[in-house]
BASEBA-993441 format. One line per 10 residues: number of its first residue (from 1); their letters; for each residue x negated, y negated, z of N, C-alpha, C, O. Coordinates in pm, 1 decimal. Atoms other than C-alpha are relative to their C-alpha. Example, Ala and Ser with C-alpha at 12.3 -4.5 7.8 and 13.67 -1.06 7.14 Angstrom:
BEGIN
1	as	-89.0,119.0,0.0,-1230.0,450.0,780.0,-90.0,-120.0,0.0,-193.6,-118.1,66.5; 82.0,119.0,-6.0,-1367.0,106.0,714.0,77.0,-109.0,73.0,26.1,-219.8,89.9;
END
This chain:
BEGIN
1	mskqepirly	22.3,-80.2,-119.3,1178.9,71.8,823.4,105.6,-39.0,102.2,117.0,-156.1,138.7; -108.7,30.6,-92.3,1470.0,99.4,1063.8,-48.8,-16.0,143.0,0.4,-102.4,215.6; 51.0,8.6,-136.3,1276.8,154.3,1383.5,-150.2,-25.4,-5.7,-222.3,38.6,-82.3; 142.2,33.0,0.8,938.7,2.5,1458.4,-81.7,114.0,57.1,-49.0,169.5,162.1; 95.4,-98.3,-51.1,655.5,249.0,1496.4,-68.0,-59.6,122.7,-87.6,-180.9,129.5; 74.8,54.2,-114.5,476.4,219.1,1830.5,-136.0,-52.7,-47.0,-202.8,7.9,-130.7; 126.9,63.0,37.9,175.3,-10.2,1801.7,-88.8,-8.8,123.1,-47.2,-56.6,228.7; 97.4,1.9,-108.4,-134.8,26.4,2017.3,-126.3,-65.9,-52.2,-182.3,-22.7,-153.0; 123.4,69.1,37.1,-429.6,-212.8,1996.0,-107.5,30.1,103.2,-82.8,27.7,223.7; 118.7,-6.4,-85.0,-774.2,-148.2,2135.0,-84.1,-120.1,-40.2,-123.5,-134.1,-156.0;
11	tlstcshcka	63.1,128.5,27.1,-948.3,-482.8,2164.5,-111.4,-28.6,100.2,-132.7,45.8,195.9; 96.0,55.5,-95.4,-1225.8,-676.7,2335.0,50.6,-138.7,37.0,101.7,-210.8,-48.7; -54.0,128.0,-46.9,-1134.7,-980.9,2543.3,-68.2,-120.4,-65.0,-10.0,-228.7,-71.0; 77.1,110.6,57.4,-1402.8,-1193.7,2372.5,-1.7,-0.2,-153.0,-67.5,-84.6,-213.8; 4.0,-21.0,145.3,-1338.3,-1081.0,2012.8,97.5,-92.6,-72.5,218.2,-86.3,-49.0; -87.1,94.5,71.8,-1205.3,-1353.8,1780.8,95.1,71.5,-95.6,208.8,27.6,-113.0; -88.0,-75.7,89.7,-1066.3,-1097.7,1533.4,112.3,67.1,79.0,225.3,77.7,31.3; -101.4,-60.9,-87.2,-884.7,-924.7,1820.3,104.7,-104.2,39.1,224.8,-77.4,36.0; -92.0,108.3,-37.9,-734.8,-1255.3,1933.7,88.6,-38.8,-117.6,207.8,-64.0,-99.9; -77.3,35.2,119.1,-625.9,-1334.4,1577.3,106.0,106.3,-29.5,216.8,73.2,-71.6;
21	tkkflneani	-96.6,-107.6,22.8,-456.7,-994.2,1546.6,114.7,-9.5,99.2,230.8,5.1,60.9; -105.8,16.3,-101.1,-267.0,-1044.3,1873.6,88.4,-119.6,-34.1,210.7,-111.9,-22.6; -76.0,120.3,36.0,-164.0,-1394.0,1761.6,93.5,29.6,-117.2,210.2,-9.4,-115.1; -81.3,-36.8,116.3,-39.6,-1259.4,1427.0,120.5,83.6,42.4,232.8,56.2,0.1; -109.7,-86.0,-44.9,168.3,-988.8,1596.9,99.1,-78.2,86.0,220.2,-60.9,72.3; -88.1,82.1,-84.4,305.2,-1234.4,1855.0,86.3,-92.6,-84.7,206.8,-103.5,-62.0; -74.5,93.6,84.5,405.0,-1487.0,1588.7,104.3,70.3,-86.1,205.4,10.6,-122.9; -94.9,-78.7,79.1,579.5,-1210.2,1391.2,102.3,70.6,89.5,185.5,147.2,40.9; -90.3,-64.0,-97.4,765.4,-1101.9,1709.6,-5.5,152.0,-7.1,97.1,219.6,0.7; 20.8,-144.0,6.0,617.9,-753.2,1681.8,-51.8,45.6,135.7,-151.5,-5.6,186.5;
31	eyeftdvdll	40.5,-52.0,-130.9,595.5,-558.2,2006.0,-119.5,93.1,-15.0,-129.5,168.9,-111.5; 117.7,-85.8,0.4,268.8,-386.5,2086.6,-53.8,11.3,141.8,-21.8,-68.9,229.5; 74.6,-15.5,-125.1,58.7,-258.8,2372.8,-146.8,-15.8,-35.4,-189.4,20.9,-144.9; 142.6,14.3,28.2,-307.8,-343.6,2402.3,-82.3,31.0,123.1,-35.4,23.6,236.6; 98.3,-22.2,-104.9,-613.1,-255.2,2603.3,-125.0,-77.5,-36.8,-183.2,-55.2,-142.9; 129.0,67.1,15.9,-908.9,-491.3,2638.3,-104.8,93.3,60.4,-126.0,95.5,181.6; 91.1,-105.6,-44.1,-1168.8,-216.4,2656.5,-114.2,-54.9,85.0,-157.2,11.1,179.6; 113.4,55.5,-74.1,-1446.1,-445.8,2784.1,35.5,-40.1,143.2,-53.9,-62.3,224.8; -40.8,35.6,-136.3,-1241.5,-531.0,3094.6,22.4,122.5,88.1,46.4,109.8,208.2; -14.2,-123.9,-76.9,-1212.9,-166.8,3199.8,-134.9,37.1,60.6,-239.7,-11.5,18.0;
41	egaereaaik	123.5,-44.9,-64.4,-1466.1,2.3,3424.8,1.1,150.7,16.5,106.6,214.2,18.1; 16.3,-139.9,-35.0,-1600.7,348.8,3488.5,73.0,97.0,-91.0,69.4,84.8,-213.5; -67.1,-107.2,73.1,-1393.8,650.4,3387.1,110.3,-53.1,-91.0,133.6,0.5,-199.3; -107.3,58.3,81.3,-1109.2,434.0,3259.2,-56.9,-56.2,-131.5,1.8,-39.2,-238.4; 65.3,55.0,119.6,-1344.8,256.6,3018.6,-47.9,111.9,-91.6,-28.9,105.9,-213.1; 48.0,-114.1,78.9,-1502.6,583.8,2906.1,114.9,67.3,-73.8,100.5,104.4,-190.3; -117.1,-62.6,62.0,-1156.8,729.9,2837.1,51.3,-84.6,-116.0,88.8,-30.5,-220.0; -46.9,89.1,106.6,-1056.4,424.4,2631.3,-94.0,6.5,-120.6,-47.9,11.5,-234.6; 97.3,-8.3,109.8,-1377.5,439.2,2425.1,14.6,132.8,-73.5,8.4,137.1,-196.3; -20.0,-131.5,61.5,-1323.6,810.7,2364.5,124.6,-1.6,-88.4,123.7,54.2,-198.1;
51	evkrynprct	-124.4,10.1,77.0,-968.3,735.5,2246.3,-22.3,-81.5,-127.5,24.3,-42.1,-234.5; 29.1,81.6,118.6,-1089.6,460.2,2009.8,-78.1,82.9,-101.5,-46.6,80.2,-220.5; 84.0,-79.3,90.4,-1352.7,695.6,1863.2,78.0,111.2,-69.3,39.2,155.6,-177.3; -86.5,-99.4,66.2,-1078.4,951.8,1788.6,54.8,-55.7,-130.3,65.5,16.1,-229.8; -60.1,65.0,116.0,-929.1,704.0,1543.1,-101.2,-75.8,-84.8,-81.7,-93.7,-205.0; 97.6,87.6,64.0,-1235.5,496.5,1457.4,-138.7,38.0,52.1,-186.1,-20.4,149.6; 129.0,-49.5,-50.0,-1568.7,681.3,1495.4,-106.3,-108.6,19.4,-197.5,-91.5,100.3; 98.1,108.4,-15.5,-1762.4,353.0,1457.0,28.7,-84.2,123.3,-55.0,-164.6,164.6; -38.5,69.1,-123.7,-1577.5,217.6,1763.0,-11.2,-151.8,-15.2,-74.0,-219.3,66.3; -2.4,143.7,23.2,-1523.6,-130.4,1617.7,137.3,-54.3,38.3,233.8,20.9,51.3;
61	fptiiigdrv	-122.6,61.4,-51.6,-1256.6,-376.3,1725.2,44.9,-114.6,-89.3,-38.1,-182.4,-149.8; -105.3,-79.5,-61.6,-975.7,-433.6,1688.7,23.3,130.6,-75.6,2.8,139.0,-196.7; -49.8,-124.3,57.2,-859.7,-78.1,1629.9,148.9,1.4,29.4,190.1,-5.9,145.1; -145.1,10.8,-11.7,-485.2,-78.2,1566.2,61.9,131.5,-44.7,39.8,175.8,-157.4; -67.5,-124.7,31.9,-278.5,240.3,1577.6,148.3,-30.1,-12.5,211.8,-76.9,82.0; -141.8,23.7,27.8,66.2,213.9,1419.3,59.1,134.4,-39.1,40.9,181.0,-151.6; -49.9,-134.8,25.7,246.4,545.4,1448.4,-117.5,92.9,-22.1,-200.3,111.7,67.0; 111.8,-89.3,30.5,9.6,786.6,1275.2,-100.9,-65.6,-95.3,-186.8,2.6,-151.1; 92.1,74.3,86.4,-173.1,516.1,1075.1,-95.8,-83.0,84.9,-62.9,-123.7,196.4; 101.6,78.0,-71.0,-488.4,331.2,1176.7,-45.9,-115.3,-89.1,-75.8,-96.0,-206.9;
71	vighredeik	53.1,117.6,68.2,-592.5,-21.1,1077.1,-119.5,-46.5,82.7,-108.8,-66.4,203.7; 121.1,41.8,-69.5,-945.7,-126.2,1163.0,-33.9,-141.9,-43.4,-51.7,-169.7,-162.0; 30.6,139.3,28.4,-1018.7,-495.5,1188.0,126.6,-83.3,-12.1,238.0,-31.1,-12.3; -112.3,93.8,12.7,-799.8,-803.7,1153.0,41.8,-4.8,-146.2,-12.1,-83.0,-224.5; -45.8,-11.8,137.7,-615.0,-712.0,832.5,151.3,-18.0,-4.7,227.0,79.0,-3.9; -143.0,30.3,-4.9,-278.2,-886.5,827.7,76.9,67.7,-112.4,184.9,121.8,-88.6; -71.1,-60.9,112.7,-183.4,-759.7,480.1,19.3,149.7,20.7,125.5,203.8,-10.0; -10.0,-144.1,-24.1,-256.4,-399.3,576.7,99.3,29.4,112.3,175.6,125.6,103.4; -96.0,-17.4,-109.7,-61.2,-433.8,903.3,141.8,-18.0,-53.5,230.4,61.4,-21.9; -132.6,23.7,59.2,235.3,-579.2,710.0,43.5,119.0,-84.3,158.8,161.7,-77.7;
81	evlgls	-31.4,-114.1,86.2,217.8,-292.7,460.3,41.2,121.0,83.4,142.0,185.4,54.2; -29.8,-115.6,-84.7,211.5,-25.5,731.2,134.7,-16.9,69.8,208.9,79.9,86.6; -126.0,26.6,-70.0,503.8,-192.1,911.8,118.0,-20.8,-95.0,232.0,-33.5,-50.3; -106.6,20.4,96.5,701.5,-236.9,589.9,51.4,-142.5,-3.3,167.9,-165.9,-35.4; -37.1,141.8,3.6,703.9,-616.8,616.2,-39.3,-59.1,-134.6,-131.4,-9.8,-199.8; 35.4,62.2,128.7,698.3,-843.2,311.3,-90.1,-118.9,19.2,-129.4,-182.9,-78.4;
END
């Protein structure tokens, strides 16, 4: 893969799997954006939950969007596969 697909994480600030996913991406020097949904309030929180449900109807965390692919949960092997890493 020549150019990295944009990566968007929807996480919870207290979620150990979410923290592990962020750590994995940081250690691999992979850029990403994230939203800790539980730290949002009101309409902003509702909008984030609605967005997560678009990709993951069960609304579980972390929900990771890589380009047009979705990875649900802390799945390093699946993230590597989607990103074309060995």
